[in-house]
PDB file of N, CA, C and O in Angstrom:
ATOM      1  N   UNK A   1     -32.859  90.051-165.098  1.00  0.00           N
ATOM      2  CA  UNK A   1     -34.275  89.997-166.075  1.00  0.00           C
ATOM      3  C   UNK A   1     -35.038  89.511-165.125  1.00  0.00           C
ATOM      4  O   UNK A   1     -34.836  88.970-164.038  1.00  0.00           O
ATOM      5  N   UNK A   2     -36.049  89.839-165.813  1.00  0.00           N
ATOM      6  CA  UNK A   2     -37.591  89.635-165.697  1.00  0.00           C
ATOM      7  C   UNK A   2     -38.103  88.756-165.624  1.00  0.00           C
ATOM      8  O   UNK A   2     -37.689  87.993-166.497  1.00  0.00           O
ATOM      9  N   UNK A   3     -39.068  88.199-164.880  1.00  0.00           N
ATOM     10  CA  UNK A   3     -40.025  87.115-164.848  1.00  0.00           C
ATOM     11  C   UNK A   3     -40.311  86.641-165.829  1.00  0.00           C
ATOM     12  O   UNK A   3     -40.750  87.678-166.326  1.00  0.00           O
ATOM     13  N   UNK A   4     -40.575  85.281-167.257  1.00  0.00           N
ATOM     14  CA  UNK A   4     -40.547  85.983-168.030  1.00  0.00           C
ATOM     15  C   UNK A   4     -42.795  85.678-168.674  1.00  0.00           C
ATOM     16  O   UNK A   4     -43.834  85.141-168.288  1.00  0.00           O
ATOM     17  N   UNK A   5     -42.170  86.599-169.935  1.00  0.00           N
ATOM     18  CA  UNK A   5     -43.931  86.695-169.740  1.00  0.00           C
ATOM     19  C   UNK A   5     -45.461  85.518-169.619  1.00  0.00           C
ATOM     20  O   UNK A   5     -46.640  85.560-169.267  1.00  0.00           O
ATOM     21  N   UNK A   6     -44.328  84.430-170.244  1.00  0.00           N
ATOM     22  CA  UNK A   6     -45.435  82.923-170.319  1.00  0.00           C
ATOM     23  C   UNK A   6     -44.426  81.840-169.760  1.00  0.00           C
ATOM     24  O   UNK A   6     -43.243  82.027-169.478  1.00  0.00           O
ATOM     25  N   UNK A   7     -45.139  80.687-169.664  1.00  0.00           N
ATOM     26  CA  UNK A   7     -44.501  79.406-169.665  1.00  0.00           C
ATOM     27  C   UNK A   7     -44.661  79.487-168.433  1.00  0.00           C
ATOM     28  O   UNK A   7     -45.100  80.531-167.951  1.00  0.00           O
ATOM     29  N   UNK A   8     -44.228  78.018-167.363  1.00  0.00           N
ATOM     30  CA  UNK A   8     -44.078  77.875-165.794  1.00  0.00           C
ATOM     31  C   UNK A   8     -43.325  79.101-165.225  1.00  0.00           C
ATOM     32  O   UNK A   8     -42.542  79.988-165.566  1.00  0.00           O
ATOM     33  N   UNK A   9     -43.927  78.695-164.294  1.00  0.00           N
ATOM     34  CA  UNK A   9     -43.452  80.099-162.966  1.00  0.00           C
ATOM     35  C   UNK A   9     -42.539  79.527-162.030  1.00  0.00           C
ATOM     36  O   UNK A   9     -41.843  78.977-162.883  1.00  0.00           O
ATOM     37  N   UNK A  10     -41.975  79.211-160.928  1.00  0.00           N
ATOM     38  CA  UNK A  10     -41.087  78.640-159.963  1.00  0.00           C
ATOM     39  C   UNK A  10     -41.608  80.192-158.860  1.00  0.00           C
ATOM     40  O   UNK A  10     -41.919  81.336-159.193  1.00  0.00           O
ATOM     41  N   UNK A  11     -41.505  79.554-157.559  1.00  0.00           N
ATOM     42  CA  UNK A  11     -42.317  80.608-156.546  1.00  0.00           C
ATOM     43  C   UNK A  11     -41.050  80.909-156.222  1.00  0.00           C
ATOM     44  O   UNK A  11     -40.824  82.017-155.736  1.00  0.00           O
ATOM     45  N   UNK A  12     -39.506  79.553-156.526  1.00  0.00           N
ATOM     46  CA  UNK A  12     -38.084  80.782-155.557  1.00  0.00           C
ATOM     47  C   UNK A  12     -37.796  81.436-156.400  1.00  0.00           C
ATOM     48  O   UNK A  12     -37.559  82.604-156.095  1.00  0.00           O
ATOM     49  N   UNK A  13     -37.661  81.019-157.944  1.00  0.00           N
ATOM     50  CA  UNK A  13     -37.386  82.237-159.445  1.00  0.00           C
ATOM     51  C   UNK A  13     -38.626  83.535-158.996  1.00  0.00           C
ATOM     52  O   UNK A  13     -38.514  84.498-159.755  1.00  0.00           O
ATOM     53  N   UNK A  14     -39.590  83.690-158.080  1.00  0.00           N
ATOM     54  CA  UNK A  14     -39.805  85.054-158.079  1.00  0.00           C
ATOM     55  C   UNK A  14     -39.313  85.767-157.002  1.00  0.00           C
ATOM     56  O   UNK A  14     -38.921  86.932-156.939  1.00  0.00           O
ATOM     57  N   UNK A  15     -39.406  84.723-155.994  1.00  0.00           N
ATOM     58  CA  UNK A  15     -38.275  86.117-154.635  1.00  0.00           C
ATOM     59  C   UNK A  15     -36.780  85.744-155.900  1.00  0.00           C
ATOM     60  O   UNK A  15     -36.949  86.896-156.300  1.00  0.00           O
ATOM     61  N   UNK A  16     -35.998  85.397-156.487  1.00  0.00           N
ATOM     62  CA  UNK A  16     -34.784  85.748-156.768  1.00  0.00           C
ATOM     63  C   UNK A  16     -35.757  87.462-157.677  1.00  0.00           C
ATOM     64  O   UNK A  16     -36.420  88.162-156.912  1.00  0.00           O
ATOM     65  N   UNK A  17     -35.705  87.767-158.801  1.00  0.00           N
ATOM     66  CA  UNK A  17     -35.957  88.243-159.088  1.00  0.00           C
ATOM     67  C   UNK A  17     -36.677  89.618-158.203  1.00  0.00           C
ATOM     68  O   UNK A  17     -36.608  90.761-158.655  1.00  0.00           O
ATOM     69  N   UNK A  18     -37.376  89.281-156.861  1.00  0.00           N
ATOM     70  CA  UNK A  18     -37.118  90.752-156.279  1.00  0.00           C
ATOM     71  C   UNK A  18     -36.031  90.984-154.684  1.00  0.00           C
ATOM     72  O   UNK A  18     -36.061  91.915-153.879  1.00  0.00           O
ATOM     73  N   UNK A  19     -35.154  89.736-154.699  1.00  0.00           N
ATOM     74  CA  UNK A  19     -34.633  90.046-154.074  1.00  0.00           C
ATOM     75  C   UNK A  19     -33.414  89.861-154.871  1.00  0.00           C
ATOM     76  O   UNK A  19     -32.611  90.412-154.118  1.00  0.00           O
ATOM     77  N   UNK A  20     -32.686  89.442-155.935  1.00  0.00           N
ATOM     78  CA  UNK A  20     -31.561  89.564-156.598  1.00  0.00           C
ATOM     79  C   UNK A  20     -31.670  90.593-158.507  1.00  0.00           C
ATOM     80  O   UNK A  20     -31.260  90.963-159.607  1.00  0.00           O
ATOM     81  N   UNK A  21     -32.362  90.508-157.701  1.00  0.00           N
ATOM     82  CA  UNK A  21     -33.115  91.505-159.755  1.00  0.00           C
ATOM     83  C   UNK A  21     -33.024  90.489-160.823  1.00  0.00           C
ATOM     84  O   UNK A  21     -32.917  90.901-161.978  1.00  0.00           O
ATOM     85  N   UNK A  22     -33.048  89.402-160.628  1.00  0.00           N
ATOM     86  CA  UNK A  22     -32.854  87.838-161.935  1.00  0.00           C
ATOM     87  C   UNK A  22     -33.313  87.079-161.471  1.00  0.00           C
ATOM     88  O   UNK A  22     -32.881  86.580-160.432  1.00  0.00           O
ATOM     89  N   UNK A  23     -34.640  86.604-162.221  1.00  0.00           N
ATOM     90  CA  UNK A  23     -35.455  85.739-161.725  1.00  0.00           C
ATOM     91  C   UNK A  23     -34.726  83.956-162.263  1.00  0.00           C
ATOM     92  O   UNK A  23     -35.387  82.932-162.091  1.00  0.00           O
ATOM     93  N   UNK A  24     -32.743  83.946-163.151  1.00  0.00           N
ATOM     94  CA  UNK A  24     -32.936  82.880-162.855  1.00  0.00           C
ATOM     95  C   UNK A  24     -31.882  82.715-161.922  1.00  0.00           C
ATOM     96  O   UNK A  24     -31.364  81.599-161.964  1.00  0.00           O
ATOM     97  N   UNK A  25     -31.372  83.585-161.011  1.00  0.00           N
ATOM     98  CA  UNK A  25     -31.196  82.946-159.432  1.00  0.00           C
ATOM     99  C   UNK A  25     -31.543  82.285-159.053  1.00  0.00           C
ATOM    100  O   UNK A  25     -32.772  82.290-159.002  1.00  0.00           O
ATOM    101  N   UNK A  26     -30.769  81.060-158.412  1.00  0.00           N
ATOM    102  CA  UNK A  26     -31.879  79.472-157.664  1.00  0.00           C
ATOM    103  C   UNK A  26     -31.393  80.202-156.038  1.00  0.00           C
ATOM    104  O   UNK A  26     -30.242  79.785-155.908  1.00  0.00           O
ATOM    105  N   UNK A  27     -31.629  80.827-155.131  1.00  0.00           N
ATOM    106  CA  UNK A  27     -31.265  81.572-153.923  1.00  0.00           C
ATOM    107  C   UNK A  27     -31.567  79.527-153.445  1.00  0.00           C
ATOM    108  O   UNK A  27     -32.244  78.665-154.005  1.00  0.00           O
ATOM    109  N   UNK A  28     -30.688  79.489-152.209  1.00  0.00           N
ATOM    110  CA  UNK A  28     -30.396  78.521-151.684  1.00  0.00           C
ATOM    111  C   UNK A  28     -31.208  78.480-150.033  1.00  0.00           C
ATOM    112  O   UNK A  28     -31.374  79.327-149.155  1.00  0.00           O
ATOM    113  N   UNK A  29     -31.510  77.298-150.157  1.00  0.00           N
ATOM    114  CA  UNK A  29     -31.775  77.627-148.815  1.00  0.00           C
ATOM    115  C   UNK A  29     -33.085  78.345-148.208  1.00  0.00           C
ATOM    116  O   UNK A  29     -32.934  78.539-147.002  1.00  0.00           O
ATOM    117  N   UNK A  30     -34.371  78.811-148.715  1.00  0.00           N
ATOM    118  CA  UNK A  30     -34.870  79.581-148.156  1.00  0.00           C
ATOM    119  C   UNK A  30     -36.788  79.079-148.940  1.00  0.00           C
ATOM    120  O   UNK A  30     -36.695  78.427-149.981  1.00  0.00           O
ATOM    121  N   UNK A  31     -37.508  79.220-148.709  1.00  0.00           N
ATOM    122  CA  UNK A  31     -38.635  78.590-148.646  1.00  0.00           C
ATOM    123  C   UNK A  31     -39.889  79.972-148.881  1.00  0.00           C
ATOM    124  O   UNK A  31     -40.463  80.054-147.796  1.00  0.00           O
ATOM    125  N   UNK A  32     -40.283  80.672-149.531  1.00  0.00           N
ATOM    126  CA  UNK A  32     -40.664  82.078-150.029  1.00  0.00           C
ATOM    127  C   UNK A  32     -42.350  81.800-149.667  1.00  0.00           C
ATOM    128  O   UNK A  32     -42.865  80.685-149.579  1.00  0.00           O
ATOM    129  N   UNK A  33     -43.037  83.096-149.488  1.00  0.00           N
ATOM    130  CA  UNK A  33     -44.098  82.772-149.550  1.00  0.00           C
ATOM    131  C   UNK A  33     -44.861  83.867-150.724  1.00  0.00           C
ATOM    132  O   UNK A  33     -44.165  84.818-151.080  1.00  0.00           O
ATOM    133  N   UNK A  34     -45.821  83.782-151.130  1.00  0.00           N
ATOM    134  CA  UNK A  34     -46.096  83.403-151.618  1.00  0.00           C
ATOM    135  C   UNK A  34     -47.623  85.486-151.718  1.00  0.00           C
ATOM    136  O   UNK A  34     -48.077  86.284-152.539  1.00  0.00           O
ATOM    137  N   UNK A  35     -47.638  85.271-150.675  1.00  0.00           N
ATOM    138  CA  UNK A  35     -48.468  86.158-150.083  1.00  0.00           C
ATOM    139  C   UNK A  35     -47.707  87.092-149.831  1.00  0.00           C
ATOM    140  O   UNK A  35     -48.035  88.217-150.207  1.00  0.00           O
ATOM    141  N   UNK A  36     -46.170  86.846-148.947  1.00  0.00           N
ATOM    142  CA  UNK A  36     -45.076  87.640-149.363  1.00  0.00           C
ATOM    143  C   UNK A  36     -44.638  88.610-150.321  1.00  0.00           C
ATOM    144  O   UNK A  36     -44.389  89.807-150.174  1.00  0.00           O
ATOM    145  N   UNK A  37     -44.584  87.739-151.514  1.00  0.00           N
ATOM    146  CA  UNK A  37     -43.670  88.100-152.585  1.00  0.00           C
ATOM    147  C   UNK A  37     -45.254  88.668-153.147  1.00  0.00           C
ATOM    148  O   UNK A  37     -45.155  88.567-154.370  1.00  0.00           O
ATOM    149  N   UNK A  38     -46.435  89.126-152.880  1.00  0.00           N
ATOM    150  CA  UNK A  38     -47.244  89.163-153.989  1.00  0.00           C
ATOM    151  C   UNK A  38     -47.866  90.718-152.954  1.00  0.00           C
ATOM    152  O   UNK A  38     -48.712  91.436-153.487  1.00  0.00           O
ATOM    153  N   UNK A  39     -47.410  91.031-151.698  1.00  0.00           N
ATOM    154  CA  UNK A  39     -47.574  92.152-151.244  1.00  0.00           C
ATOM    155  C   UNK A  39     -46.513  92.882-150.514  1.00  0.00           C
ATOM    156  O   UNK A  39     -46.776  93.263-149.373  1.00  0.00           O
ATOM    157  N   UNK A  40     -45.099  93.179-151.133  1.00  0.00           N
ATOM    158  CA  UNK A  40     -43.785  92.710-151.165  1.00  0.00           C
ATOM    159  C   UNK A  40     -43.910  93.509-149.400  1.00  0.00           C
ATOM    160  O   UNK A  40     -43.963  94.660-148.967  1.00  0.00           O
ATOM    161  N   UNK A  41     -43.911  91.934-148.735  1.00  0.00           N
ATOM    162  CA  UNK A  41     -43.437  91.625-147.578  1.00  0.00           C
ATOM    163  C   UNK A  41     -42.547  90.485-147.667  1.00  0.00           C
ATOM    164  O   UNK A  41     -42.305  89.671-146.775  1.00  0.00           O
ATOM    165  N   UNK A  42     -42.034  90.526-148.984  1.00  0.00           N
ATOM    166  CA  UNK A  42     -40.791  89.234-148.387  1.00  0.00           C
ATOM    167  C   UNK A  42     -39.450  88.617-150.040  1.00  0.00           C
ATOM    168  O   UNK A  42     -39.470  87.483-150.519  1.00  0.00           O
ATOM    169  N   UNK A  43     -38.831  89.365-150.348  1.00  0.00           N
ATOM    170  CA  UNK A  43     -37.700  89.691-149.051  1.00  0.00           C
ATOM    171  C   UNK A  43     -38.045  90.952-148.387  1.00  0.00           C
ATOM    172  O   UNK A  43     -38.430  91.976-148.951  1.00  0.00           O
ATOM    173  N   UNK A  44     -37.860  90.764-147.069  1.00  0.00           N
ATOM    174  CA  UNK A  44     -37.634  92.306-146.449  1.00  0.00           C
ATOM    175  C   UNK A  44     -37.477  93.378-146.687  1.00  0.00           C
ATOM    176  O   UNK A  44     -36.280  93.591-146.881  1.00  0.00           O
ATOM    177  N   UNK A  45     -38.182  94.387-146.805  1.00  0.00           N
ATOM    178  CA  UNK A  45     -38.415  95.846-147.792  1.00  0.00           C
ATOM    179  C   UNK A  45     -37.749  95.968-148.953  1.00  0.00           C
ATOM    180  O   UNK A  45     -36.676  96.536-149.156  1.00  0.00           O
ATOM    181  N   UNK A  46     -38.823  95.098-150.098  1.00  0.00           N
ATOM    182  CA  UNK A  46     -38.581  94.368-150.770  1.00  0.00           C
ATOM    183  C   UNK A  46     -40.001  95.251-152.042  1.00  0.00           C
ATOM    184  O   UNK A  46     -40.306  94.757-153.127  1.00  0.00           O
ATOM    185  N   UNK A  47     -40.687  96.735-151.401  1.00  0.00           N
ATOM    186  CA  UNK A  47     -41.980  96.397-151.777  1.00  0.00           C
ATOM    187  C   UNK A  47     -42.011  96.246-153.786  1.00  0.00           C
ATOM    188  O   UNK A  47     -41.034  96.160-154.530  1.00  0.00           O
ATOM    189  N   UNK A  48     -42.998  96.256-154.036  1.00  0.00           N
ATOM    190  CA  UNK A  48     -43.454  95.951-155.685  1.00  0.00           C
ATOM    191  C   UNK A  48     -43.585  97.215-156.596  1.00  0.00           C
ATOM    192  O   UNK A  48     -44.360  98.170-156.565  1.00  0.00           O
ATOM    193  N   UNK A  49     -42.229  96.773-157.672  1.00  0.00           N
ATOM    194  CA  UNK A  49     -42.174  97.816-158.413  1.00  0.00           C
ATOM    195  C   UNK A  49     -42.629  98.343-159.811  1.00  0.00           C
ATOM    196  O   UNK A  49     -42.477  98.129-161.014  1.00  0.00           O
ATOM    197  N   UNK A  50     -43.557  99.513-158.554  1.00  0.00           N
ATOM    198  CA  UNK A  50     -45.013  99.844-159.961  1.00  0.00           C
ATOM    199  C   UNK A  50     -44.456 100.820-160.635  1.00  0.00           C
ATOM    200  O   UNK A  50     -44.928 101.920-160.924  1.00  0.00           O
ATOM    201  N   UNK A  51     -43.442 100.371-160.869  1.00  0.00           N
ATOM    202  CA  UNK A  51     -42.821 101.046-162.517  1.00  0.00           C
ATOM    203  C   UNK A  51     -43.266  99.661-163.776  1.00  0.00           C
ATOM    204  O   UNK A  51     -43.379  99.690-165.002  1.00  0.00           O
ATOM    205  N   UNK A  52     -43.362  98.985-163.156  1.00  0.00           N
ATOM    206  CA  UNK A  52     -43.822  97.755-164.003  1.00  0.00           C
ATOM    207  C   UNK A  52     -45.735  98.096-164.270  1.00  0.00           C
ATOM    208  O   UNK A  52     -46.577  98.190-163.376  1.00  0.00           O
ATOM    209  N   UNK A  53     -45.984  98.229-165.937  1.00  0.00           N
ATOM    210  CA  UNK A  53     -47.130  98.117-166.124  1.00  0.00           C
ATOM    211  C   UNK A  53     -47.935  97.969-164.958  1.00  0.00           C
ATOM    212  O   UNK A  53     -47.177  98.224-164.023  1.00  0.00           O
ATOM    213  N   UNK A  54     -49.249  97.649-164.436  1.00  0.00           N
ATOM    214  CA  UNK A  54     -49.882  97.199-163.442  1.00  0.00           C
ATOM    215  C   UNK A  54     -50.185  95.567-164.224  1.00  0.00           C
ATOM    216  O   UNK A  54     -49.822  94.668-163.465  1.00  0.00           O
ATOM    217  N   UNK A  55     -50.656  95.145-165.304  1.00  0.00           N
ATOM    218  CA  UNK A  55     -50.638  94.037-165.402  1.00  0.00           C
ATOM    219  C   UNK A  55     -49.039  93.018-165.751  1.00  0.00           C
ATOM    220  O   UNK A  55     -49.136  91.798-165.879  1.00  0.00           O
ATOM    221  N   UNK A  56     -48.200  93.451-165.822  1.00  0.00           N
ATOM    222  CA  UNK A  56     -47.255  92.514-164.971  1.00  0.00           C
ATOM    223  C   UNK A  56     -46.406  93.096-163.814  1.00  0.00           C
ATOM    224  O   UNK A  56     -45.202  93.273-163.624  1.00  0.00           O
ATOM    225  N   UNK A  57     -47.879  93.381-162.921  1.00  0.00           N
ATOM    226  CA  UNK A  57     -46.674  92.940-161.097  1.00  0.00           C
ATOM    227  C   UNK A  57     -48.268  92.067-160.618  1.00  0.00           C
ATOM    228  O   UNK A  57     -49.292  92.006-161.298  1.00  0.00           O
ATOM    229  N   UNK A  58     -47.998  91.408-159.105  1.00  0.00           N
ATOM    230  CA  UNK A  58     -48.917  91.814-158.249  1.00  0.00           C
ATOM    231  C   UNK A  58     -49.969  92.678-157.820  1.00  0.00           C
ATOM    232  O   UNK A  58     -49.774  93.862-157.546  1.00  0.00           O
ATOM    233  N   UNK A  59     -51.187  92.059-157.748  1.00  0.00           N
ATOM    234  CA  UNK A  59     -52.141  93.805-157.358  1.00  0.00           C
ATOM    235  C   UNK A  59     -52.143  93.613-155.802  1.00  0.00           C
ATOM    236  O   UNK A  59     -53.013  94.285-155.249  1.00  0.00           O
ATOM    237  N   UNK A  60     -51.618  93.097-155.240  1.00  0.00           N
ATOM    238  CA  UNK A  60     -51.722  92.180-154.136  1.00  0.00           C
ATOM    239  C   UNK A  60     -52.808  92.308-153.039  1.00  0.00           C
ATOM    240  O   UNK A  60     -52.831  92.776-151.901  1.00  0.00           O
ATOM    241  N   UNK A  61     -53.843  91.595-153.989  1.00  0.00           N
ATOM    242  CA  UNK A  61     -55.153  91.149-152.949  1.00  0.00           C
ATOM    243  C   UNK A  61     -55.179  90.422-153.089  1.00  0.00           C
ATOM    244  O   UNK A  61     -54.595  90.141-154.136  1.00  0.00           O
ATOM    245  N   UNK A  62     -55.790  89.249-152.363  1.00  0.00           N
ATOM    246  CA  UNK A  62     -56.365  87.557-152.633  1.00  0.00           C
ATOM    247  C   UNK A  62     -57.163  87.502-153.147  1.00  0.00           C
ATOM    248  O   UNK A  62     -57.903  88.485-153.107  1.00  0.00           O
ATOM    249  N   UNK A  63     -57.532  86.421-153.914  1.00  0.00           N
ATOM    250  CA  UNK A  63     -56.147  85.174-153.245  1.00  0.00           C
ATOM    251  C   UNK A  63     -55.186  85.531-154.816  1.00  0.00           C
ATOM    252  O   UNK A  63     -55.700  85.979-155.842  1.00  0.00           O
ATOM    253  N   UNK A  64     -53.487  85.139-154.609  1.00  0.00           N
ATOM    254  CA  UNK A  64     -52.623  85.042-154.684  1.00  0.00           C
ATOM    255  C   UNK A  64     -52.088  84.493-155.817  1.00  0.00           C
ATOM    256  O   UNK A  64     -52.661  83.412-155.950  1.00  0.00           O
ATOM    257  N   UNK A  65     -51.174  84.670-156.855  1.00  0.00           N
ATOM    258  CA  UNK A  65     -51.274  84.036-157.864  1.00  0.00           C
ATOM    259  C   UNK A  65     -49.976  84.466-158.383  1.00  0.00           C
ATOM    260  O   UNK A  65     -49.611  85.642-158.394  1.00  0.00           O
ATOM    261  N   UNK A  66     -49.194  83.337-158.873  1.00  0.00           N
ATOM    262  CA  UNK A  66     -47.754  83.266-159.726  1.00  0.00           C
ATOM    263  C   UNK A  66     -47.817  83.734-160.593  1.00  0.00           C
ATOM    264  O   UNK A  66     -47.016  84.598-160.947  1.00  0.00           O
ATOM    265  N   UNK A  67     -49.235  83.163-161.569  1.00  0.00           N
ATOM    266  CA  UNK A  67     -49.242  83.840-162.658  1.00  0.00           C
ATOM    267  C   UNK A  67     -49.235  86.008-162.533  1.00  0.00           C
ATOM    268  O   UNK A  67     -48.956  86.698-163.514  1.00  0.00           O
ATOM    269  N   UNK A  68     -49.407  86.290-161.881  1.00  0.00           N
ATOM    270  CA  UNK A  68     -49.583  88.171-161.522  1.00  0.00           C
ATOM    271  C   UNK A  68     -48.050  88.567-161.840  1.00  0.00           C
ATOM    272  O   UNK A  68     -47.697  89.548-162.495  1.00  0.00           O
ATOM    273  N   UNK A  69     -47.313  87.716-161.313  1.00  0.00           N
ATOM    274  CA  UNK A  69     -45.659  87.820-161.556  1.00  0.00           C
ATOM    275  C   UNK A  69     -45.438  87.833-163.417  1.00  0.00           C
ATOM    276  O   UNK A  69     -44.286  88.014-163.811  1.00  0.00           O
ATOM    277  N   UNK A  70     -46.501  87.650-164.421  1.00  0.00           N
ATOM    278  CA  UNK A  70     -45.752  86.995-165.844  1.00  0.00           C
ATOM    279  C   UNK A  70     -45.138  88.725-166.047  1.00  0.00           C
ATOM    280  O   UNK A  70     -45.794  89.757-165.904  1.00  0.00           O
ATOM    281  N   UNK A  71     -44.128  88.626-166.305  1.00  0.00           N
ATOM    282  CA  UNK A  71     -43.259  90.020-167.548  1.00  0.00           C
ATOM    283  C   UNK A  71     -42.743  90.969-165.861  1.00  0.00           C
ATOM    284  O   UNK A  71     -41.766  91.710-165.756  1.00  0.00           O
ATOM    285  N   UNK A  72     -43.472  90.720-165.055  1.00  0.00           N
ATOM    286  CA  UNK A  72     -42.782  91.245-163.549  1.00  0.00           C
ATOM    287  C   UNK A  72     -41.114  91.191-163.789  1.00  0.00           C
ATOM    288  O   UNK A  72     -40.664  90.064-163.999  1.00  0.00           O
ATOM    289  N   UNK A  73     -40.055  92.438-163.775  1.00  0.00           N
ATOM    290  CA  UNK A  73     -39.103  93.227-163.395  1.00  0.00           C
ATOM    291  C   UNK A  73     -38.484  94.665-162.058  1.00  0.00           C
ATOM    292  O   UNK A  73     -38.343  95.885-161.980  1.00  0.00           O
ATOM    293  N   UNK A  74     -38.370  93.853-161.537  1.00  0.00           N
ATOM    294  CA  UNK A  74     -38.264  94.357-160.038  1.00  0.00           C
ATOM    295  C   UNK A  74     -37.551  95.381-160.045  1.00  0.00           C
ATOM    296  O   UNK A  74     -37.982  96.351-159.422  1.00  0.00           O
ATOM    297  N   UNK A  75     -35.958  95.517-160.899  1.00  0.00           N
ATOM    298  CA  UNK A  75     -35.472  96.594-161.406  1.00  0.00           C
ATOM    299  C   UNK A  75     -35.967  97.194-162.804  1.00  0.00           C
ATOM    300  O   UNK A  75     -35.049  97.450-163.584  1.00  0.00           O
ATOM    301  N   UNK A  76     -37.008  97.409-163.161  1.00  0.00           N
ATOM    302  CA  UNK A  76     -37.640  98.301-163.866  1.00  0.00           C
ATOM    303  C   UNK A  76     -37.702  99.902-163.860  1.00  0.00           C
ATOM    304  O   UNK A  76     -38.728 100.464-163.477  1.00  0.00           O
ATOM    305  N   UNK A  77     -36.785 100.494-164.213  1.00  0.00           N
ATOM    306  CA  UNK A  77     -37.252 101.821-164.338  1.00  0.00           C
ATOM    307  C   UNK A  77     -38.433 102.553-165.150  1.00  0.00           C
ATOM    308  O   UNK A  77     -39.072 101.816-165.901  1.00  0.00           O
ATOM    309  N   UNK A  78     -38.764 103.752-165.103  1.00  0.00           N
ATOM    310  CA  UNK A  78     -39.200 104.730-165.650  1.00  0.00           C
ATOM    311  C   UNK A  78     -41.071 103.945-166.127  1.00  0.00           C
ATOM    312  O   UNK A  78     -41.595 102.919-165.696  1.00  0.00           O
ATOM    313  N   UNK A  79     -41.625 105.019-167.184  1.00  0.00           N
ATOM    314  CA  UNK A  79     -42.616 103.709-167.817  1.00  0.00           C
ATOM    315  C   UNK A  79     -43.182 102.875-166.468  1.00  0.00           C
ATOM    316  O   UNK A  79     -42.661 102.883-165.352  1.00  0.00           O
ATOM    317  N   UNK A  80     -44.168 102.287-166.806  1.00  0.00           N
ATOM    318  CA  UNK A  80     -45.621 101.944-166.688  1.00  0.00           C
ATOM    319  C   UNK A  80     -46.063 102.384-165.305  1.00  0.00           C
ATOM    320  O   UNK A  80     -46.159 103.611-165.289  1.00  0.00           O
ATOM    321  N   UNK A  81     -46.317 101.921-164.328  1.00  0.00           N
ATOM    322  CA  UNK A  81     -46.887 102.631-163.018  1.00  0.00           C
ATOM    323  C   UNK A  81     -48.053 102.906-163.290  1.00  0.00           C
ATOM    324  O   UNK A  81     -48.512 103.753-162.523  1.00  0.00           O
ATOM    325  N   UNK A  82     -49.045 102.403-164.394  1.00  0.00           N
ATOM    326  CA  UNK A  82     -50.516 102.623-164.486  1.00  0.00           C
ATOM    327  C   UNK A  82     -51.218 101.745-163.184  1.00  0.00           C
ATOM    328  O   UNK A  82     -50.599 101.249-162.243  1.00  0.00           O
ATOM    329  N   UNK A  83     -52.375 101.715-163.367  1.00  0.00           N
ATOM    330  CA  UNK A  83     -53.409 101.476-161.816  1.00  0.00           C
ATOM    331  C   UNK A  83     -53.834 100.373-162.283  1.00  0.00           C
ATOM    332  O   UNK A  83     -54.629  99.693-161.635  1.00  0.00           O
TER     333      UNK A  83
END
């Protein structure tokens, strides 16, 4: 499931979306880094999926913000890709 488009966000749930393709999985024992999540550095080898519209994915530039993940879907296919 994708990151919600509004409401409160959770850093560990953003990590779960990138790692498990499911925002609602609760990974145990991991302290994610917003910078690494926003730039595709965490989890290892999980680049930001550019099949999301540009407004629905982090821009990779500081300052990083969890709100950049609103609507992000790590397993999205086709479409999106805008700059």
